[in-house]
C-alpha positions as CSV (number, residue, x, y, z in Angstrom):
1,M,85.6,118.7,125.1
2,S,87.0,121.0,122.8
3,R,85.4,122.3,119.7
4,F,87.9,120.5,117.6
5,Q,87.0,117.2,119.3
6,K,83.3,118.0,118.7
7,R,83.8,118.6,115.1
8,T,85.8,115.2,114.9
9,E,82.9,113.3,116.7
10,E,80.4,115.0,114.2
11,F,82.8,114.0,111.0
12,A,83.0,110.4,112.6
13,G,79.4,110.3,113.2
14,Q,78.6,111.4,109.5
15,Y,81.3,109.5,107.6
16,M,82.8,106.7,109.8
17,T,80.0,104.7,111.4
18,S,80.3,101.2,111.9
19,S,78.1,98.6,112.7
20,K,80.6,96.0,114.2
21,Y,83.2,98.3,115.6
22,T,83.5,100.6,118.9
23,T,85.2,103.8,118.2
24,T,86.8,106.1,120.7
25,I,88.4,109.6,119.8
26,A,91.3,111.2,121.6
27,E,93.8,114.0,120.4
28,D,97.0,112.7,118.9
29,M,99.6,115.2,120.4
30,S,102.5,113.7,118.5
31,F,100.9,114.9,115.1
32,S,99.3,118.1,116.4
33,G,102.3,120.2,116.7
34,D,102.5,123.6,118.1
35,D,100.0,125.6,115.7
36,P,96.8,126.0,118.0
37,S,94.6,126.2,114.7
38,K,95.6,122.8,113.8
39,R,94.9,119.5,115.7
40,N,94.7,116.0,114.9
41,F,92.6,113.3,116.5
42,R,92.8,109.7,116.5
43,I,90.0,107.6,115.9
44,T,90.7,104.0,117.5
45,F,88.3,101.0,115.8
46,S,88.2,98.0,118.3
47,Q,86.1,95.1,118.9
48,P,85.9,94.7,122.8
49,S,83.8,91.8,124.2
50,S,82.9,90.4,127.6
51,N,85.7,87.8,127.1
52,T,88.2,90.2,125.7
53,P,87.6,93.7,127.1
54,V,91.0,94.8,126.0
55,P,90.8,93.6,122.0
56,P,93.6,91.9,120.7
57,A,93.9,94.0,117.7
58,V,92.8,97.9,117.0
59,A,93.1,99.9,113.9
60,Y,93.5,103.8,113.7
61,V,92.4,106.6,111.8
62,L,94.0,110.0,112.0
63,V,91.7,113.0,111.6
64,R,93.1,116.5,110.6
65,V,90.9,119.5,112.0
66,W,91.9,123.0,111.5
67,F,90.1,126.4,112.7
68,E,89.8,128.5,109.5
69,G,87.4,131.6,109.0
70,N,85.3,131.1,112.0
71,K,84.8,127.4,111.5
72,Y,86.4,124.0,112.4
73,V,87.1,122.1,109.2
74,V,88.0,118.7,108.8
75,K,91.0,118.9,106.3
76,G,91.1,115.0,105.7
77,Y,91.8,111.7,107.3
78,Q,94.6,109.2,107.0
79,V,94.1,105.4,107.5
80,E,96.6,103.3,109.5
81,G,99.2,102.0,107.2
82,K,98.3,104.1,104.4
83,K,100.3,107.4,103.4
84,Q,97.5,108.9,101.6
85,L,95.3,111.7,103.1
86,Y,91.8,111.4,102.0
87,E,89.6,114.5,101.7
88,E,86.8,114.8,104.1
89,T,84.1,113.7,101.5
90,F,86.1,110.7,100.2
91,K,83.9,107.5,101.1
92,F,85.3,105.6,104.1
93,N,85.3,101.9,103.4
94,E,85.2,99.9,106.6
95,A,86.9,96.8,104.7
96,W,90.2,99.1,105.3
97,I,89.6,98.7,109.2
98,D,88.8,94.8,108.6
99,R,92.1,94.5,106.8
100,I,94.0,96.3,109.2
101,I,92.6,94.2,112.3
102,A,93.1,91.0,110.2
103,Q,96.9,91.8,109.4
104,V,97.6,92.4,113.2
105,R,96.1,89.4,114.0
106,F,97.9,87.7,110.9
107,A,101.2,89.0,112.2
108,E,100.9,87.5,115.5
109,E,100.8,84.1,114.3
110,W,103.4,84.6,111.5
111,P,106.0,86.7,113.6
112,C,108.7,86.0,110.8
113,L,106.8,87.9,108.3
114,V,107.6,91.3,106.7
115,A,104.8,93.3,105.1
116,R,106.0,95.1,101.8
117,N,103.4,96.9,100.0
118,D,100.2,94.8,101.1
119,E,102.3,91.7,100.2
120,Y,104.2,89.4,102.8
121,E,107.4,87.8,102.8
122,C,108.7,85.4,105.4
123,I,112.2,86.2,105.9
124,G,112.8,83.2,108.1
125,Y,113.3,82.6,111.8
126,S,116.3,82.1,113.8
127,S,116.4,81.0,117.5
128,G,119.9,79.5,118.6
129,S,120.8,76.6,116.4
130,L,117.6,76.2,114.9
131,S,116.6,78.3,112.0
132,F,114.5,77.9,108.9
133,W,113.4,79.8,106.0
134,V,109.9,79.3,104.4
135,D,109.5,79.2,100.7
136,D,106.5,77.2,100.2
137,V,104.1,79.3,102.1
138,D,101.8,81.7,100.6
139,P,101.0,84.2,103.2
140,S,98.5,86.0,101.5
141,E,96.1,82.9,101.5
142,R,96.6,82.3,105.1
143,L,95.5,86.0,105.7
144,N,92.3,85.5,103.9
145,Q,91.2,83.0,107.1
146,F,90.7,86.4,109.1
147,R,88.6,88.1,106.3
148,P,85.2,88.9,107.9
149,E,81.9,87.7,106.1
150,G,80.8,90.5,103.4
151,V,84.3,91.3,102.3
152,D,85.6,89.8,99.0
153,S,89.0,88.7,98.2
154,N,90.3,92.3,97.4
155,W,89.2,93.0,101.0
156,E,86.4,95.3,99.5
157,V,82.7,95.3,101.1
158,K,80.2,93.4,98.9
159,E,77.5,95.4,97.7
160,E,74.1,93.7,98.7
């Protein structure tokens, strides 16, 4: 195991612990580039079970680790589907992972939907001579059926 990966695992253990998801960490070569002092790692969140050892949906977090001044430093992390790079100390919210997993499961049931800025629009479906457009469906309400317990309608973890 490289020191980059060890630092990523330390970071994940400190800031991204989860009681309901299994995590795996692997270097993401597509984002790491040619600079040997900068590496990116993909943390995969999943819920495998004995019935579904390959989970139907996973979520990713990309962690950036740089070697600076004789230390391995986490420069930030990016949650799948988000453009923002969060600083190392920015509080990780497990509800983000819940929402990604729910969106993947939701998209499987509604293949005609297009996601636009966390909103969904059903653009219609066409198969041969059969086609339809859905105007009276509120996909946001349908998405809520996948919301786990302890998460409110804004997909934030409820404080107890």
